N, CA, C and O atoms as a DFTB+ gen file, in Angstrom:
428 C
 N C O
     1  1     -15.207     -25.205     -25.733
     2  2     -14.194     -25.086     -26.876
     3  2     -12.896     -24.722     -26.322
     4  3     -12.874     -23.690     -25.650
     5  1     -11.985     -25.266     -26.450
     6  2     -10.592     -25.073     -26.057
     7  2      -9.481     -24.935     -27.089
     8  3      -9.242     -25.807     -27.925
     9  1      -8.826     -23.801     -26.982
    10  2      -7.839     -23.443     -28.099
    11  2      -6.624     -23.964     -27.503
    12  3      -6.336     -23.924     -26.307
    13  1      -5.822     -24.541     -28.611
    14  2      -4.633     -24.763     -28.331
    15  2      -3.370     -24.089     -29.066
    16  3      -3.420     -23.883     -30.279
    17  1      -2.324     -23.775     -28.363
    18  2      -1.246     -22.961     -28.969
    19  2      -0.384     -23.644     -29.698
    20  3      -0.047     -24.745     -29.264
    21  1       0.125     -23.215     -30.846
    22  2       1.208     -24.045     -31.782
    23  2       2.470     -23.553     -31.069
    24  3       2.428     -22.824     -30.078
    25  1       3.637     -24.015     -31.661
    26  2       4.891     -23.344     -31.419
    27  2       5.193     -22.071     -32.056
    28  3       6.099     -21.304     -31.731
    29  1       4.287     -21.907     -33.062
    30  2       4.516     -20.541     -33.915
    31  2       3.511     -19.560     -33.269
    32  3       2.323     -19.825     -33.081
    33  1       4.080     -18.471     -32.971
    34  2       3.371     -17.315     -32.443
    35  2       2.188     -16.834     -33.421
    36  3       2.428     -16.737     -34.625
    37  1       1.018     -16.559     -32.953
    38  2      -0.184     -16.058     -33.618
    39  2      -0.922     -17.004     -34.156
    40  3      -1.920     -16.577     -34.736
    41  1      -0.748     -18.325     -34.162
    42  2      -1.394     -19.467     -34.646
    43  2      -1.850     -20.278     -33.518
    44  3      -1.076     -20.581     -32.609
    45  1      -3.089     -20.646     -33.539
    46  2      -3.586     -21.603     -32.812
    47  2      -4.755     -22.441     -33.383
    48  3      -5.238     -22.117     -34.468
    49  1      -5.221     -23.491     -32.705
    50  2      -6.249     -24.338     -33.344
    51  2      -7.069     -24.994     -32.220
    52  3      -6.678     -25.020     -31.053
    53  1      -8.185     -25.501     -32.627
    54  2      -9.063     -26.294     -31.751
    55  2      -9.538     -27.620     -32.333
    56  3      -9.806     -27.787     -33.523
    57  1      -9.609     -28.453     -31.474
    58  2      -9.885     -29.863     -31.951
    59  2     -11.386     -30.194     -32.108
    60  3     -12.167     -29.928     -31.195
    61  1     -11.763     -30.726     -33.163
    62  2     -13.443     -31.121     -33.350
    63  2     -13.704     -32.251     -32.574
    64  3     -12.977     -33.244     -32.601
    65  1     -14.780     -32.143     -31.832
    66  2     -14.929     -33.301     -30.896
    67  2     -15.102     -34.655     -31.681
    68  3     -14.498     -35.655     -31.295
    69  1     -15.788     -34.682     -32.597
    70  2     -16.130     -35.941     -33.406
    71  2     -15.469     -36.105     -34.694
    72  3     -15.155     -37.242     -35.048
    73  1     -15.215     -35.073     -35.454
    74  2     -14.706     -34.957     -36.899
    75  2     -13.235     -35.488     -36.782
    76  3     -12.514     -35.031     -35.895
    77  1     -12.755     -36.471     -37.679
    78  2     -11.734     -36.864     -37.656
    79  2     -10.758     -36.674     -38.947
    80  3     -11.334     -36.683     -40.035
    81  1      -9.493     -36.521     -38.947
    82  2      -8.624     -36.384     -40.102
    83  2      -7.624     -37.499     -39.790
    84  3      -6.737     -37.474     -38.937
    85  1      -7.927     -38.463     -40.624
    86  2      -7.034     -39.915     -40.310
    87  2      -7.515     -40.481     -39.159
    88  3      -8.685     -40.846     -39.041
    89  1      -6.531     -40.594     -38.147
    90  2      -7.100     -41.206     -37.091
    91  2      -7.005     -40.051     -35.919
    92  3      -7.527     -40.288     -34.829
    93  1      -6.390     -38.901     -36.134
    94  2      -6.445     -37.864     -35.183
    95  2      -7.789     -36.896     -35.315
    96  3      -8.475     -36.947     -36.336
    97  1      -8.075     -36.125     -34.354
    98  2      -9.095     -35.243     -34.457
    99  2      -8.928     -34.178     -35.354
   100  3      -7.853     -33.581     -35.304
   101  1      -9.779     -33.818     -36.169
   102  2      -9.464     -32.460     -36.979
   103  2      -9.190     -31.222     -36.288
   104  3      -9.695     -30.958     -35.197
   105  1      -8.326     -30.392     -36.963
   106  2      -8.052     -29.137     -36.361
   107  2      -8.481     -27.998     -37.164
   108  3      -8.387     -27.951     -38.390
   109  1      -8.955     -27.083     -36.417
   110  2      -9.515     -25.681     -37.093
   111  2      -8.704     -24.627     -36.743
   112  3      -8.742     -24.226     -35.580
   113  1      -7.950     -24.090     -37.575
   114  2      -6.759     -23.287     -37.414
   115  2      -7.183     -21.830     -37.602
   116  3      -7.919     -21.491     -38.529
   117  1      -6.650     -20.897     -36.609
   118  2      -6.849     -19.335     -36.682
   119  2      -5.771     -18.517     -36.569
   120  3      -4.908     -19.029     -35.856
   121  1      -5.428     -17.254     -37.069
   122  2      -4.474     -16.581     -36.896
   123  2      -4.872     -15.375     -36.066
   124  3      -6.012     -14.928     -36.195
   125  1      -3.999     -14.807     -35.208
   126  2      -4.183     -13.795     -34.511
   127  2      -3.218     -12.734     -34.633
   128  3      -2.062     -13.123     -34.465
   129  1      -3.382     -11.244     -34.927
   130  2      -2.666     -10.355     -35.287
   131  2      -2.979      -9.042     -34.874
   132  3      -4.073      -8.915     -34.325
   133  1      -2.149      -7.851     -35.033
   134  2      -2.721      -6.755     -34.668
   135  2      -2.922      -5.914     -36.044
   136  3      -2.265      -6.010     -37.080
   137  1      -3.987      -5.089     -35.763
   138  2      -4.667      -4.456     -37.019
   139  2      -4.966      -2.985     -36.458
   140  3      -5.997      -2.709     -35.845
   141  1      -4.056      -2.175     -36.708
   142  2      -4.493      -0.649     -36.157
   143  2      -4.821      -0.734     -34.513
   144  3      -5.809      -0.199     -34.010
   145  1      -3.965      -1.388     -33.876
   146  2      -3.860      -1.289     -32.414
   147  2      -4.771      -2.193     -31.960
   148  3      -4.775      -2.390     -30.745
   149  1      -5.688      -2.903     -32.765
   150  2      -6.693      -3.820     -32.258
   151  2      -6.071      -5.394     -32.552
   152  3      -5.278      -5.661     -33.456
   153  1      -6.535      -6.197     -31.732
   154  2      -6.212      -7.746     -31.918
   155  2      -7.314      -8.159     -32.684
   156  3      -8.461      -7.877     -32.337
   157  1      -7.013      -8.922     -33.883
   158  2      -7.788      -9.395     -34.724
   159  2      -7.572     -11.017     -34.803
   160  3      -6.462     -11.504     -35.016
   161  1      -8.581     -11.686     -34.639
   162  2      -8.478     -13.274     -34.784
   163  2      -9.248     -13.662     -36.068
   164  3     -10.414     -13.271     -36.134
   165  1      -8.710     -14.433     -37.169
   166  2      -9.525     -14.552     -38.298
   167  2      -9.347     -16.030     -38.409
   168  3      -8.304     -16.529     -37.985
   169  1     -10.405     -16.871     -39.016
   170  2     -10.346     -18.211     -39.448
   171  2      -9.773     -18.417     -40.578
   172  3      -9.927     -17.667     -41.542
   173  1      -8.865     -19.717     -40.587
   174  2      -8.118     -20.245     -41.864
   175  2      -8.841     -21.398     -42.497
   176  3      -9.063     -21.484     -43.704
   177  1      -9.243     -22.407     -41.453
   178  2      -9.841     -23.552     -42.207
   179  2      -9.288     -24.836     -41.364
   180  3      -8.444     -24.778     -40.470
   181  1      -9.962     -26.039     -41.857
   182  2      -9.624     -27.236     -41.058
   183  2      -8.409     -27.881     -41.723
   184  3      -7.961     -27.611     -42.837
   185  1      -8.016     -28.658     -40.966
   186  2      -6.740     -29.412     -41.368
   187  2      -7.073     -30.407     -42.496
   188  3      -6.265     -30.702     -43.377
   189  1      -8.520     -30.979     -42.392
   190  2      -8.696     -32.124     -43.498
   191  2      -9.028     -31.349     -44.815
   192  3      -9.120     -31.954     -45.884
   193  1      -9.223     -29.865     -44.706
   194  2      -9.380     -29.322     -46.075
   195  2      -8.144     -28.660     -46.599
   196  3      -8.189     -27.735     -47.409
   197  1      -6.898     -29.228     -46.049
   198  2      -5.658     -28.577     -46.376
   199  2      -4.776     -27.582     -45.724
   200  3      -3.686     -27.160     -46.110
   201  1      -5.492     -27.272     -44.602
   202  2      -4.748     -26.204     -43.797
   203  2      -3.769     -26.871     -42.835
   204  3      -3.915     -28.018     -42.414
   205  1      -2.891     -26.165     -42.563
   206  2      -1.787     -26.702     -41.597
   207  2      -0.976     -25.581     -41.015
   208  3      -1.185     -24.444     -41.437
   209  1      -0.034     -25.798     -40.048
   210  2       0.690     -24.910     -39.452
   211  2       1.423     -24.096     -40.159
   212  3       1.542     -22.909     -39.858
   213  1       2.137     -24.772     -41.424
   214  2       3.119     -24.268     -42.324
   215  2       2.194     -23.110     -43.146
   216  3       2.576     -21.955     -43.333
   217  1       1.064     -23.593     -43.540
   218  2       0.396     -22.671     -44.622
   219  2      -0.348     -21.408     -43.666
   220  3      -0.632     -20.310     -44.146
   221  1      -0.582     -21.770     -42.320
   222  2      -1.213     -20.698     -41.601
   223  2       0.383     -19.575     -41.148
   224  3       0.219     -18.375     -40.932
   225  1       1.442     -20.061     -41.094
   226  2       2.451     -19.123     -40.915
   227  2       2.664     -18.386     -42.152
   228  3       3.021     -17.213     -42.040
   229  1       2.501     -18.889     -43.335
   230  2       2.646     -18.328     -44.609
   231  2       1.784     -17.187     -44.881
   232  3       2.182     -16.182     -45.470
   233  1       0.458     -17.370     -44.394
   234  2      -0.667     -16.482     -44.299
   235  2      -0.336     -15.519     -43.476
   236  3      -0.501     -14.381     -43.917
   237  1       0.120     -15.634     -42.317
   238  2       0.252     -14.692     -41.272
   239  2       1.386     -13.800     -41.748
   240  3       1.354     -12.585     -41.556
   241  1       2.403     -14.421     -42.380
   242  2       3.788     -13.611     -42.721
   243  2       3.249     -12.644     -43.824
   244  3       3.739     -11.514     -43.805
   245  1       2.240     -12.939     -44.857
   246  2       1.915     -12.337     -45.964
   247  2       1.147     -11.211     -45.507
   248  3       1.312     -10.168     -46.139
   249  1       0.269     -11.199     -44.454
   250  2      -0.635     -10.254     -43.826
   251  2       0.475      -9.268     -43.142
   252  3       0.321      -8.050     -43.226
   253  1       1.520      -9.792     -42.509
   254  2       2.353      -8.629     -41.884
   255  2       3.201      -7.965     -42.862
   256  3       3.519      -6.798     -42.632
   257  1       3.624      -8.553     -43.947
   258  2       4.228      -7.864     -44.929
   259  2       3.555      -6.995     -45.711
   260  3       4.077      -5.962     -46.131
   261  1       2.262      -7.370     -45.986
   262  2       1.440      -6.269     -46.575
   263  2       0.975      -5.148     -45.809
   264  3       0.590      -4.153     -46.423
   265  1       0.955      -5.166     -44.610
   266  2       0.700      -4.112     -43.661
   267  2       2.024      -3.262     -43.633
   268  3       2.024      -2.036     -43.748
   269  1       3.014      -3.937     -43.491
   270  2       4.436      -3.067     -43.482
   271  2       4.634      -2.290     -44.741
   272  3       4.967      -1.105     -44.734
   273  1       4.392      -3.086     -45.972
   274  2       4.593      -2.316     -47.172
   275  2       3.425      -1.419     -47.649
   276  3       3.679      -0.548     -48.481
   277  1       2.372      -1.545     -47.260
   278  2       1.032      -0.846     -47.567
   279  2       0.476      -1.262     -48.783
   280  3      -0.188      -0.505     -49.491
   281  1       0.740      -2.541     -49.084
   282  2       0.225      -3.240     -50.582
   283  2      -0.549      -4.521     -50.384
   284  3      -0.309      -5.349     -49.505
   285  1      -1.394      -4.589     -51.187
   286  2      -2.205      -5.758     -51.165
   287  2      -3.331      -5.797     -50.081
   288  3      -3.737      -4.726     -49.632
   289  1      -3.847      -6.961     -49.646
   290  2      -4.806      -7.087     -48.561
   291  2      -4.168      -7.004     -47.312
   292  3      -3.062      -7.517     -47.144
   293  1      -4.918      -6.250     -46.188
   294  2      -4.290      -5.984     -45.015
   295  2      -4.897      -7.062     -44.033
   296  3      -4.226      -7.504     -43.100
   297  1      -6.171      -7.461     -44.274
   298  2      -6.767      -8.487     -43.398
   299  2      -7.269      -9.473     -44.331
   300  3      -7.274      -9.236     -45.539
   301  1      -7.745     -10.700     -43.791
   302  2      -8.255     -11.885     -44.557
   303  2      -9.628     -11.504     -44.953
   304  3     -10.011     -11.798     -46.085
   305  1     -10.400     -10.884     -44.137
   306  2     -11.836     -10.480     -44.663
   307  2     -11.638      -9.435     -45.922
   308  3     -12.561      -9.436     -46.737
   309  1     -10.652      -8.638     -46.143
   310  2     -10.208      -8.009     -47.319
   311  2      -9.910      -8.587     -48.417
   312  3     -10.367      -8.289     -49.521
   313  1      -8.951      -9.642     -48.120
   314  2      -8.684     -10.664     -49.089
   315  2      -9.747     -11.321     -49.699
   316  3      -9.738     -11.392     -50.927
   317  1     -10.809     -11.892     -48.967
   318  2     -12.033     -12.440     -49.402
   319  2     -12.826     -11.498     -50.256
   320  3     -13.354     -11.780     -51.332
   321  1     -12.840     -10.403     -49.673
   322  2     -13.771      -9.228     -50.502
   323  2     -13.093      -8.858     -51.659
   324  3     -13.865      -8.534     -52.561
   325  1     -11.766      -8.787     -51.975
   326  2     -11.062      -8.467     -53.139
   327  2     -11.238      -9.646     -54.191
   328  3     -11.346      -9.356     -55.382
   329  1     -11.268     -10.911     -53.792
   330  2     -11.358     -12.135     -54.390
   331  2     -12.610     -12.063     -54.969
   332  3     -12.727     -12.264     -56.178
   333  1     -13.659     -11.777     -54.203
   334  2     -15.054     -11.868     -54.752
   335  2     -15.293     -10.724     -55.758
   336  3     -15.884     -11.005     -56.801
   337  1     -14.875      -9.434     -55.532
   338  2     -14.937      -8.532     -56.517
   339  2     -14.205      -8.916     -57.830
   340  3     -14.758      -8.726     -58.913
   341  1     -13.032      -9.428     -57.745
   342  2     -12.334     -10.045     -58.951
   343  2     -13.330     -10.958     -59.718
   344  3     -13.630     -10.739     -60.892
   345  1     -13.778     -11.894     -59.062
   346  2     -14.711     -12.952     -59.494
   347  2     -16.027     -12.485     -60.264
   348  3     -16.501     -13.065     -61.241
   349  1     -16.575     -11.251     -59.611
   350  2     -17.674     -10.637     -60.295
   351  2     -17.293      -9.917     -61.523
   352  3     -17.994      -9.953     -62.534
   353  1     -16.119      -9.222     -61.435
   354  2     -15.694      -8.572     -62.486
   355  2     -15.346      -9.348     -63.621
   356  3     -15.556      -8.923     -64.757
   357  1     -14.747     -10.630     -63.365
   358  2     -14.546     -11.564     -64.394
   359  2     -15.869     -12.108     -65.080
   360  3     -15.936     -12.207     -66.306
   361  1     -16.716     -12.389     -64.405
   362  2     -17.969     -12.761     -64.739
   363  2     -18.774     -11.698     -65.596
   364  3     -19.414     -12.026     -66.595
   365  1     -18.706     -10.635     -65.211
   366  2     -19.359      -9.406     -65.932
   367  2     -18.500      -9.183     -67.396
   368  3     -19.110      -8.813     -68.399
   369  1     -17.188      -9.414     -67.423
   370  2     -16.515      -9.367     -68.691
   371  2     -16.865     -10.542     -69.515
   372  3     -17.002     -10.371     -70.727
   373  1     -17.014     -11.628     -69.037
   374  2     -17.535     -12.997     -69.813
   375  2     -19.015     -12.687     -70.228
   376  3     -19.304     -13.036     -71.372
   377  1     -19.959     -12.113     -69.516
   378  2     -21.193     -11.960     -69.841
   379  2     -21.286     -10.720     -71.068
   380  3     -22.121     -10.796     -71.969
   381  1     -20.464      -9.767     -70.974
   382  2     -20.325      -8.824     -71.946
   383  2     -19.777      -9.236     -73.284
   384  3     -20.140      -8.693     -74.327
   385  1     -18.818     -10.293     -73.225
   386  2     -18.182     -10.959     -74.285
   387  2     -19.178     -11.703     -75.143
   388  3     -19.266     -11.618     -76.368
   389  1     -19.954     -12.481     -74.298
   390  2     -21.149     -13.205     -74.871
   391  2     -22.146     -12.442     -75.446
   392  3     -22.546     -12.889     -76.522
   393  1     -22.699     -11.368     -75.033
   394  2     -23.486     -10.531     -75.303
   395  2     -23.037      -9.966     -76.690
   396  3     -23.724     -10.134     -77.697
   397  1     -21.982      -9.361     -76.694
   398  2     -21.308      -8.854     -77.949
   399  2     -21.264      -9.921     -78.989
   400  3     -21.687      -9.573     -80.092
   401  1     -20.815     -11.222     -78.862
   402  2     -20.918     -12.159     -79.823
   403  2     -22.277     -12.484     -80.401
   404  3     -22.415     -12.795     -81.585
   405  1     -23.335     -12.402     -79.492
   406  2     -24.570     -12.708     -79.971
   407  2     -25.417     -11.734     -80.768
   408  3     -26.427     -12.000     -81.418
   409  1     -24.735     -10.378     -80.576
   410  2     -25.399      -9.210     -81.303
   411  2     -24.569      -9.290     -82.618
   412  3     -25.075      -8.866     -83.657
   413  1     -23.232      -9.852     -82.615
   414  2     -22.552      -9.878     -83.955
   415  2     -23.106     -11.023     -84.816
   416  3     -23.116     -10.888     -86.040
   417  1     -23.540     -12.075     -84.275
   418  2     -24.174     -13.053     -84.958
   419  2     -25.460     -12.797     -85.482
   420  3     -25.864     -13.477     -86.426
   421  1     -26.213     -11.826     -84.948
   422  2     -27.612     -11.374     -85.356
   423  2     -27.418     -10.453     -86.602
   424  3     -28.234     -10.503     -87.522
   425  1     -26.337      -9.606     -86.639
   426  2     -26.035      -8.713     -87.801
   427  2     -25.707      -9.303     -89.002
   428  3     -25.452      -8.605     -89.983
């Protein structure tokens, strides 16, 4: 597996040997950045699923801004964890509302 650099710092991709996006090989993008002195590399996704260099740059810029300001998610894994927690909280809220409606109907 060979990684290819883009013109944008911190963003690279690899080409899938058989998977195609149009007529060209599909690209898998990752970003590399510093987190508390350690170099982190995190996956973003496939070009065929909507990822491209511009979106990767926006994500990397958001990570850097959040680290500088001390707000929001600091890593992509933290972003995924926060999204999952939000999804679970929303589901719990909907379940509680449904239960309340069911109890109200019985009364």
